[in-house]
C-alpha positions in Angstrom: -3.6 -3.8 31.5 -4.8 -7.4 31.5 -2.2 -10.1 32.2 -3.6 -12.1 29.3 -1.8 -11.7 25.9 -0.3 -13.7 23.0 3.4 -14.0 23.1 4.9 -13.3 19.7 6.3 -16.5 18.2 10.0 -16.9 17.6 10.3 -16.3 13.9 13.7 -16.4 12.3 13.7 -13.5 9.8 15.9 -15.6 7.5 14.2 -18.5 5.8 17.5 -20.0 4.5 20.9 -18.8 3.5 23.6 -20.0 1.0 26.9 -18.3 1.8 26.4 -14.6 1.9 23.0 -14.8 0.1 20.0 -15.1 2.4 16.2 -15.2 1.7 14.3 -13.3 4.3 10.6 -13.5 5.0 10.1 -9.8 4.2 11.9 -10.3 0.9 9.7 -13.3 0.2 6.6 -11.1 0.8 7.8 -8.6 -1.8 8.3 -11.5 -4.3 4.8 -12.8 -3.5 3.4 -9.3 -4.0 5.1 -8.9 -7.3 4.0 -12.4 -8.4 0.4 -11.7 -7.5 0.3 -8.4 -9.4 1.9 -10.1 -12.4 -0.6 -13.0 -12.4 -3.6 -10.6 -12.0 -2.4 -8.3 -14.7 -1.6 -11.0 -17.2 -5.0 -12.6 -16.5 -6.7 -9.3 -17.3 -4.6 -8.7 -20.4 -5.4 -12.1 -21.9 -9.1 -11.4 -21.9 -10.5 -10.8 -25.4 -10.5 -7.1 -26.3 -8.5 -6.0 -23.3 -6.2 -3.8 -25.4 -3.2 -5.0 -23.6 -0.2 -7.1 -24.6 2.1 -9.2 -22.4 5.0 -6.8 -23.2 3.0 -3.9 -22.0 2.2 -5.7 -18.7 5.8 -6.4 -18.2 6.8 -2.8 -18.8 4.0 -1.5 -16.6 5.0 -3.8 -13.7 8.7 -3.0 -14.0 8.1 0.7 -14.1 5.7 0.4 -11.2 8.3 -1.6 -9.2 10.9 1.1 -9.8 8.3 3.8 -8.8 7.5 1.9 -5.5 11.2 1.6 -4.5 12.2 5.2 -5.4 9.0 6.9 -4.2 8.8 4.7 -1.1 12.3 5.7 0.0 12.0 9.3 -0.9 8.6 9.6 0.8 9.9 7.9 4.0 12.8 10.3 4.2 10.8 13.4 3.5 7.7 12.5 5.5 9.2 10.7 8.5 12.9 11.5 8.7 13.3 15.0 7.2 15.5 16.1 10.1 18.0 13.3 9.4 18.0 14.3 5.7 18.8 17.9 6.6 21.7 16.7 8.8 22.9 14.2 6.2 21.5 14.4 2.7 23.2 11.1 1.8 20.8 9.4 4.3 18.3 9.4 1.3 20.5 6.7 -0.3 21.2 4.6 2.8 18.4 2.1 1.9 20.1 -0.6 4.0 19.2 1.3 7.1 15.5 0.5 6.4 12.5 2.8 5.9 9.9 2.8 3.2 6.7 4.8 3.0 3.5 3.5 1.3 2.3 7.1 0.5 5.7 7.9 -1.1 5.6 4.6 -3.0 2.1 5.5 -4.2 3.3 8.8 -5.5 6.2 7.0 -7.3 3.7 4.6 -8.9 1.4 7.4 -10.0 4.4 9.1 -11.7 5.5 5.8 -13.3 1.9 5.3 -14.5 1.9 8.8 -16.1 5.2 8.0 -17.9 3.8 4.6 -19.1 0.5 6.1 -20.2 2.2 8.7 -22.3 4.6 6.2 -24.0 1.8 3.6 -24.7 -1.1 5.9 -25.6 -3.2 4.8 -22.6 -5.8 7.1 -20.9 -4.6 7.7 -17.4 -7.9 7.0 -15.6 -8.4 3.8 -17.5 -4.8 2.8 -16.6 -5.7 3.5 -13.0 -8.7 1.1 -13.3 -6.4 -1.6 -14.7 -3.8 -1.1 -11.9 -6.3 -0.8 -8.9 -7.0 -4.6 -8.5 -3.3 -5.4 -8.7 -2.2 -3.7 -5.5 -4.3 -4.8 -2.4 -3.1 -8.4 -2.3 0.5 -7.2 -2.5 -0.2 -4.9 0.4 -1.6 -7.8 2.3 1.6 -9.8 1.7 3.7 -6.8 2.8 1.7 -6.4 6.1 2.3 -10.1 6.8 6.0 -9.3 6.3 5.7 -6.5 8.8 4.1 -8.9 11.3 6.8 -11.6 10.8 9.5 -9.0 11.3 7.7 -7.8 14.5 7.7 -4.2 13.3 5.2 -1.4 13.0 3.3 -2.8 15.9 0.1 -1.3 17.5 -0.6 0.7 20.6 -0.8 -1.0 24.1 -4.1 -2.7 24.7 -5.7 -5.4 26.9 -7.9 -7.0 24.2 -7.7 -10.8 24.3 -5.7 -10.9 21.0 -3.1 -8.5 22.2 0.5 -9.5 21.3 3.6 -9.1 23.3 6.1 -8.1 20.6 9.9 -8.4 21.1 11.6 -5.0 21.4 8.3 -3.3 21.9 8.5 -2.8 25.6 6.6 -4.6 28.5 3.1 -4.0 27.2 1.0 -6.2 24.9 -0.1 -4.4 21.8 -2.6 -4.4 19.0 -1.4 -6.6 16.1 -2.1 -3.6 13.8 -0.1 -5.2 11.0 -2.9 -7.9 10.8 -5.6 -5.2 10.9 -3.9 -3.7 7.8 -3.5 -7.1 6.2 -7.3 -7.5 6.4 -8.5 -4.0 5.6 -5.9 -2.7 3.2 -5.4 -6.1 1.6 -8.2 -8.6 1.6 -11.2 -6.4 2.2 -10.1 -3.7 -0.2 -9.4 -6.3 -2.9 -12.9 -7.9 -2.4 -14.5 -4.4 -2.7 -12.7 -3.6 -5.9 -13.6 -6.9 -7.5 -17.3 -6.7 -6.5 -17.5 -3.0 -7.6 -16.0 -3.9 -10.9 -18.9 -6.2 -11.6 -21.3 -3.2 -11.4 -19.9 -1.7 -14.6 -18.6 1.5 -12.9 -17.6 4.6 -14.9 -14.0 5.1 -16.1 -11.7 6.1 -13.2 -14.0 4.8 -10.5 -12.0 1.6 -9.7 -8.9 3.7 -9.3 -10.8 6.2 -7.2 -12.2 3.4 -5.0 -8.6 2.1 -4.4 -7.5 5.6 -3.3 -10.5 6.2 -1.0 -10.6 2.6 0.3 -6.9 2.5 1.2 -7.1 5.9 2.7 -10.1 5.0 4.8 -8.5 1.7 5.9 -5.2 3.3 6.8 -6.9 6.2 8.6 -8.9 3.8 10.7 -6.0 1.5 11.6 -3.8 4.4 12.6 -6.0 4.7 15.7 -4.6 1.4 16.8 -1.0 1.6 15.4 1.8 3.0 17.4 2.8 6.4 16.0 6.4 7.0 15.0 8.3 7.7 18.2 10.1 10.8 16.8 6.8 12.3 15.4 4.1 11.1 17.8 0.6 12.4 17.4 0.5 15.6 15.3 -2.1 18.4 15.1 -5.8 17.6 15.5 -4.8 14.4 17.3 -3.9 12.7 14.1 -0.8 10.8 13.1 1.3 11.4 10.0 -0.2 8.3 8.4 -3.7 9.8 8.9 -2.7 13.2 7.5 -1.3 11.5 4.5 -4.3 9.3 4.0 -6.9 12.1 4.2 -6.1 13.5 0.8 -6.3 10.0 -0.7 -9.9 9.7 0.6 -10.9 13.1 -0.7 -9.2 12.6 -4.1 -10.6 9.1 -4.5 -14.1 10.1 -3.8 -13.7 13.1 -6.1 -12.6 10.8 -9.0 -15.5 8.5 -8.4 -17.9 11.4 -8.4 -16.3 12.8 -11.6 -16.7 9.4 -13.3 -20.4 9.3 -12.7 -20.9 12.9 -13.6 -18.9 12.4 -16.9 -20.9 9.3 -17.8 -24.2 11.2 -17.1 -23.1 14.0 -19.4 -22.2 11.6 -22.1 -25.6 9.9 -21.9 -27.4 13.3 -22.1 -25.3 14.2 -25.2 -26.2 10.9 -26.8 -29.9 11.5 -26.5 
């Protein structure tokens, strides 16, 4: 290992506190993520002919938030801490111990979207296209929160930008949280916005989000430290990679289906 590295700055996880109430950086990132989603959704809903009302936006975001929390916790326990759950089923409800899974949160959001679509007479794939641009910037904020908390660090490395994280042992590591901030957040958001301008078929934006996030997470997992109690699983892949692989396949399938369906509709119109 090279002796050169960046020492992680001393960041107080608490921004300020008033009595027993404290605002933490990670909590602030969640608020920023929700605020960005709200702003983007309201902006899209206010466009002429959008077919959306502000009340529907509020309902969608609230139900999505609930889906993220419930699905994220359930996914973390089942995907990453199943042994703990078998020993103590109440561990599922011990949210204060920490632990959220993006893939579980995604499943929770998909379920919430299905409930919302049924109650508001929205086509599911079109709803996915509406939701897709709302997520990446929130993911970017969340990954910044991971970095500030000095958690979910990367594997040991000697690259010039390696970071020596507290409580991560004596080795400097990849700042994988920042890799995810860029790929899952900024790059994926830019791709979705640019792709939207090409007039893609129904469902393709949602498919791009699934495939794009899956590809970004799959790539970063090569640099991110695997969970200590799981390590690298079969085929040399981590749990995060195994969970991301179906996202890539399903996302590409949805995009392909969208173009096939539009082609069929054009042929029928001739």
